[in-house]
Each structure stands twice: as C-alpha cells, then as structure tokens.
N, C-alpha and C positions, 0 to 999 in steps of 0.2 A: 418542309418547304414554306416559303414566305406566305403568310396568310393574306398579304395584300394582293396576291395574284387572284384570289378568289373573292375578296371583299371589294365593295365599291368604295374607292377612296373619295375624300371630300372634293379633291380637284376633279375627279371623274364626274361626280354629281354636278359640279359647277359647269363643266363642259356640256353635259347633257342638257342642263337647263338653258344655257346660253344658246346652244345650237338649235334646240327645239323652239325657243322664242324667235330666233332669227328665221327659221324655216316657216313658222307660223306667220311671221311678218311678211315674208315674200308672198305666200299664198293669199293672205288676206288683202294686202295692198294690190296685188294683181286682180283679185276678185272685185275689190271696191272701185278700182279704176276702170273696170269694164263698163261700157255704156251700150245702149241698144244698138248703135251703129257698128259696134265692134264684135257683136255676137253673130257667128256664122251658123250654118245648119249643123255643123259637126260639133258645136260647143263654142267656147270663147277663145279668141286668139290672144297672144301675149301683147300687152300694151307697152308703150314706151316707159310708163311709170313702173309697171311690173318688172320690166327688164332692168331698169335703173336700180330698183330695190334689190333685185337678185345680185347684181354686181356689187352693190354696197354691202349686202350681206356677206358675200365672199370676202370683200375688203375688211369688214368688221371682224371676221374670223381670223384673218391674217394678223390684224392689229392685236386682237385678243391673245393669240398664241405668241406673237413677237414680244409683247410686254410680259406675258406669263412666264416665258422661258428666259427672261432677263432677271437680273437681281435688283429688286426694288430698292436695295440699300444704296444704289448709285445716287439716289435722290438726296441722301443725307451723308455723303462721304465726308462732308465738312459740317459736323453738327452745330458748330458755333453759328449764332444768328448774324450772318454777314452776307455781303453780296457775292462771296465766293460760292455760295450754295445755289444750285440751279433753280430751286424753288422760288427764290427771291426774284430771279429774272422772269420766270414763268408768271408769277403774280403781277409783276410790273407791266409786262407786255399785255397781259389780259386786261388790266385796268386801262391802258392806253387804247386798246381795241374797243373797249366799252365806250370810252370817250368819243372815239372816232365815229361810232354808229350814230351819235347824237348830232353830228355836224351835217347840216343840209348839204346835199351834193356829194357827200362821202358815204353816209349810211344809206342803205338800200331799203325801200319800203315795200312791204307785201301786205295786202289787205289793210292798208292804212297805218300799219305799225312799222316804224323804222328800227329793225332789229338785226339787220344783216350787213355784212361787208362783202363787196364783190372783189375777189382777188383773181383776176384773169377769168378762167372758165369756172371757177369755184366760188360758191357762196358760203361764207362762214358766219355763224351766229356766235358772237363773242360771249354771250350769256352762258352758252354751254361750257366754254372754257372757264368762265368765272366760277361755275358751280364746283368744279374739281380743283381749281387753284385755291379756293377758300378752304376746302376740306384738307388739302395737303399741307397748306401753310399752318392751319390750326393744329393739325396733328404734330407737325414739326415743332412749333413753339411750345405746345403743352408738354411734349416729350422731353424737351431739352432746356426749358427755362422755368424753373420752379417759382420764380418771382411773380409770375402771372396769377398764381394761386394765393399769394400773400399780400401783395400791394395793389391797392385799388387803381393807382395810376397805370401800372403795367396791365391790369385787367382792361382798362379803357383802350390801351393800344391794341390789345387782343380783339376787342370788339370792333375796332376800326378796320381790322382785316376783313370782317364780314360787312361792315356798314358801307365802306367805300364802293365796292362793286354793286352791292344791293341798291344803294341810292342812285347809281348810274343806270341800273337795269329797270328800276321801278317806274321811271319816266315813261317807258314804252311797254313794260311787261310786269304788271303787278304780281302775277302768279309765280313767275320764276324768282322774282325778288323775295317773295314770301317763302318760297321753297328754300332758297339759299339761307335766309335768316333762321328758319326753323331747324334746318339740318345743322347749321353752325351752332345754334343754341344747344342742341342735343350733344354735339361733339364736346362743347365746353363743359357741359354738366358731367358727361362721362369722364372728362379730363379732370374732374374734381375741383373746379373753381368754386369759390365760396358762394353759397346761395344768397347771402345778403348782398353781394356784389351784383348778382343777376337781378335780385328784387328791386334794387335802387333804379336800375335802368329800364326794367320791363314796362312800367306804366308809360314812359316816354316813347318806347318803341311801339306799343299798342296804340298810343295816341297818334303817332305819325302814320301808322298803317290806316287808321280810320280816316285821317285827313286825306291821304292819297286816294282812298276809295271815294270819298265824297267830293274831292276836287275835280274828278272826271265824271261828267254826267252819264256816260255810257256804263261806267262801272256801277254807279248807283242804280241805274235802271236794271242792270243784271241782278243786283241784290233784291230789288223789289219784285221783279218778274219771277224770280226763283220761288217766291212764296206761293204763286199761283200762275204757272206757265200757260195754262189754258185760257186765262183772261186775255192774253195778247198772243194767241197762237200763231199769228202771221207776222208778228213783230219780234220783240225781245224774247218771247217764249218759243219761237219757232224751232230753234235747235233742240231744246229740251223735249218738246212734244214729239218731234220726229225720232229722237233717240228712244223715247219711251215706246213708240210704235214698233221700233226694231226689236226691242225686248219682248213685247207682248206677242209679236207674230212669230218669234223663233221657237217657242215651246221648249221641250226637253232636248230633242235631237236636232232641231233647226230645220231649215228648208233645204239644206244641202249646199256644199261649196259652189259658189257662183250663181246660186238661185235667189239671192236676196233681191228685194224690190226697192228698199229705201235708198240704196246707193244710186239708183237710176234717176238722180236729179232731185231727190227729196231731202236726203240727209246731207247737210253741209259738212265740209271738212271730213269726209268719210274715210280718207286715207291717212289722216293724221290724228286730230283731236278726238274724233268719234269712231276710231277703228274698232274699239271694243264693242260698240253697238252693232257693227257689221258682223263681228265674231258671234255675238249672241243671236242675231237673226239667222245666220247661215249654219252655225254649228250648235246653236241652242244652249241650254243650260250646261250640257256636257262640255262644250267648247269654252264657256265662261269659266267653269270650275277648273278645267285643264290649264287655262291661262293663269289663273290665280295660284294654282298649285305650283306652277313653274317659278313664279316670283317668290312664293314661300320657300321653295327649294333654294333659291339664291340667298334668301334671308337665313335659312338654316345653316348653309355652308359658312356664311359670314360669321354667324354666332359661334359655330364650332371652331373656326379658325381663331377667333378672338380668345376663346377659352384654351387654345393650344391643344386641341383634340389630337391632331396628327403628331404632336411632339412627344407623346407618350409621357412617362413619369419623370423623364430626365430633367425637364425644365431648362432654363437658361437659353442663350442664343436667341433665335428668331421668336421662339415661344414667349419669351419674356420681354421682347423689344417693345417699349411703350409706343414708339412711332408706328410700328407695324400694326399694333392692336388698334390704335386710334384711327389710323388710315383705313383699315378694313371696316371698322365700325362706321366711319364716315361714308365710305363708298356704299356699304350695304344700306344704310339708312337713307341715303340720297336716292338710290334706285327704288327702294321700297316706298318711300314717301311719294315719289313722282308717279309710280304705278298706282298707288292708293288714290291719289288725287285724280288721276285720269279716269279710273274706274268710278270714283264717286261722282265726277262730272257727268260721265256717260249715263249713270243710273239716276241722275238728277237728285243726288244726295247732298250736293253742294252747288252753289251758283256756277254758271258756265264760266270756264276759264280755259284759254288755249294752252294746253300742255300735252305733249305727246306721250304715248305709252312706250316706255323704254324697250328698245330692240325690236319692237313690233310696228310702230307707226312709220310711215314713209318719212325718210329723213336723209341727211347728208352728213354734215360735220358732227351733228349731235349723236348719230348712230355710231360713228367711228370712235368718237371720244368716249362714249359710254362703254363701248367694248374694251377700249384701252384701260379705263378705270377698273373694270371687272378683271382685266388681265393682271392688275396689281394684286387682287385678292388671290388669284391663281398662283402668282409668284410667291406670295407669303405661304400659302398652303404647301406648295412644292418644296420650299426650303425647310419648312417645319418637318415635312416627311423625310427629307434627306438627313436632317440632323437626328431624327429619331432612329433612322436605319442607315447609318453612314456606309455600310459595306454591302447592303442588300440591293434589292431591285430599285429602291427609291434613289439610290446614288447614281444610277446610270440613266434615268429618265427625267 
C-alpha cells in the first residue's frame, strides 16, 4: 500500500504550519485587541478586530487552497518575455498602484504613513503586492533569459525590476523596501548571476539605503535610540521598552491566553508589529518557540520542494523546472525574512520597524496575498508528488 498514506507529505506539513499560524493569529489578535472595558465577569468577549481577523483567516485559507490546487504553470504559459505573460501585467499594475499611493488625496494615510489605497470598502497596501510581483518576475526572467547572467546591461534591467518598486516604497516604508531589496538580491544570487555584477552595484545600493535613513529624522532617531532605549523610555525608546517588559513578564509558560497586561494600553501596535511580544507575555517561552518552529517548518518545506524531495528519483518535469524552484525559494525567503525581522524588532535585536508577522499579525490584503504566495509552494509540491506517483494516491488529490 502507498507509503504516502502513513507518512506526512511536504504539502501536509505546509498546511499544518499555515493553519496553525493562522489560528495563532486569530487567538492572539483577539487577545491583544481586548481592553479593560471589554472584559466581562465570565472572561473576554470577541472584539470587532478579533472577528475580522477570524474572517480574514478563513479567507486566507480559501485563497491558500484555491491557489494550491491550481497549476502554477499558468503564470508562464508563454515563457517568452512579452506582454502576453500575465506576470508582466501583474508587475505593471503593482507599480502603478505604488505610484498612486504617493499622490496626495489618492493614497490613504495611517499613523502618518501614506501606504494604502482605499478601493470601496477595502484598503489595499500596494507594497504587499510589490513584494510578490518582484519575486515572481525575477524567477521568470532568471528561468527563461540566460542573457541576464552574461551581459551586464541585461543584469541592470533585472535590477530595475527590484529597484523601481523599492524606490517607490522607500518614500513611506523603508523596512518593506529593504525587505524587497534583500529578498530580490538572494533570488538573483540563487539564480546564478555573476558576483562581480552584484559587487559593482552593491556599494551604490548601500549608499542609497544610508541616505534614505539619514534623510528622515525619525529614522535616524530610531537608529540612535536603539542603542539605549531606556535613555528615552517615554519617547523613541517607548516601543522597545514596553516590548522588553512583555518578554520579561512572560516567563516560560506565560501568564495565560488573555491575561497579558502590556496590551492594555502600554504596548503600541500590539495587534500588528508587536504581536510577537504579546505571544511571549501570554504564552511565554513555549509560545515563542512554537511560533518560530512553525515558520521553520515553512522554511523546511520550501527547501525540500526546491530540492525536488517529493519528485523521487525520476527528475524532470516540475522537479527540474527552474521557474518553480526560483519561485518557491523567493516565497520561502520572503516569508522567512519578514518573520525574522518582526521577531528581531520585538526582541529589540534591531531598530524598530513597522513590519507585520506573516499570517499572525492583524491584517487584510497582506494576509490574503501571503496566503496566496504560500499556495504557490503548495501547488509545486502537489504537482511534484503527482509526477512522482502518477497512478497512485497523489494523482487524485
């Protein structure tokens, strides 16, 4: 009988990690959004934020499976680099949306940052689309145009794929722009571009990054306050101090779900950027390690899919598809880097930066888009498994 009935398949592990993180997100966002006035004698009632997160979590699962059970190869039915490919249109629309956010009266501001577009009842953050459009287009170009590895001029065009949205995003959101740039660089390196090509441009990129930090006074203050947050504990260091207090009070097992204190008006952005601090206070070291293990699980699945683990020894097909492998690497590294940065910010290992914890933080468009991106990993794993076992169980599920 087929061993896959008894063994945990890669896509099963991915589903387990995604569903667990979404469930954790619903519980922690509900808990973090609870305030003193909403706590009753029998416990705490569901808040509007918690209900919204639960509905978004269900929607994210629908998107994840809808993408996962589709064929990722529809994105590259026309491998030639032309406007006949849907990825070109996706990228172009994303760039236009990023431009629109910078237009006063069109872009919507939240907490002083104009990063959103209001489309009827829905708020969309174009930078979330930009993250994935960059990854997909890079994977596409690197898979089907060998000239980007040989000619410096073609390499510059490849860099422009990353630079255009990154420069549009960095005006209002340095952290996401840096994330896009770093993930794009890693995809290009894995795509085997020449190192001297990268070396020529790297000093310029680092110089621009330093300029964008120093050009905005608040970014520079964040860098300096990070060195000693307690020196200005009521100003720039406030977020960091309150986050550290959440960690120190959580202990090994935490105070219990819903019993955190820092969320009651002390810890800013407790449902988004600092949701990991709430996890640590209420679920303790155990909850923190569980969260990290789930993200490591996603990383493990991505790595095994890249290696063609589910394809067996036959090779060929999806297992050797360069676009699939680069795409899976890009999605995995993007989710992993974002999670790493969020945890690093919450633990005051790096300067404060507004960046959500994937699948866990309260969100809208970003949550659904991330679920869709992980669905592409599921799609590749599923098709690899089908090719490895064309007449067995994998062929019918």
